[in-house]
C-alpha positions in Angstrom: 95.4 170.0 195.8 96.1 166.4 194.8 99.0 167.5 192.7 100.5 169.3 195.7 100.2 166.2 197.8 101.9 164.1 195.1 104.7 166.6 194.8 105.1 166.7 198.6 105.3 162.9 198.8 107.8 162.8 195.9 110.1 165.3 197.5 109.9 163.6 200.9 110.6 160.2 199.3 113.6 161.6 197.4 115.1 163.1 200.5 114.7 159.9 202.4 116.1 157.8 199.6 119.1 160.1 199.2 119.9 160.1 202.9 119.8 156.4 203.5 122.5 154.0 202.6 124.5 151.1 203.7 126.0 150.9 207.2 129.1 153.1 207.3 132.3 151.5 208.4 134.9 154.2 208.9 134.6 157.2 211.3 134.7 159.5 208.3 131.8 157.7 206.7 129.8 157.8 210.0 130.4 161.5 210.3 129.3 162.0 206.7 126.2 160.0 207.3 125.3 162.0 210.3 125.8 165.2 208.3 123.5 163.8 205.6 120.8 163.1 208.2 121.2 166.6 209.7 120.8 168.1 206.2 117.8 166.0 205.5 116.1 167.2 208.7 116.9 170.8 207.7 115.5 170.3 204.2 112.3 168.7 205.6 111.9 171.7 208.0 112.4 174.1 205.2 109.8 172.3 203.1 107.3 172.5 206.0 107.8 176.2 206.2 107.5 176.6 202.5 104.2 174.6 202.5 102.8 176.9 205.2 103.3 179.8 202.8 101.7 177.8 200.0 104.7 177.5 197.7 104.8 173.7 197.5 
């Protein structure tokens, strides 16, 4: 059970770390940053669903 908690924290930390960055300056960078945030939300949602089924 503790191992699952550590894996969960590690995955969440990695997702947050990958999705954050410097302040975007161009419209393309802003759009890419928004897409990254959206993808991070989807990954977190998928991880929650997977945890409910006891896979992670």
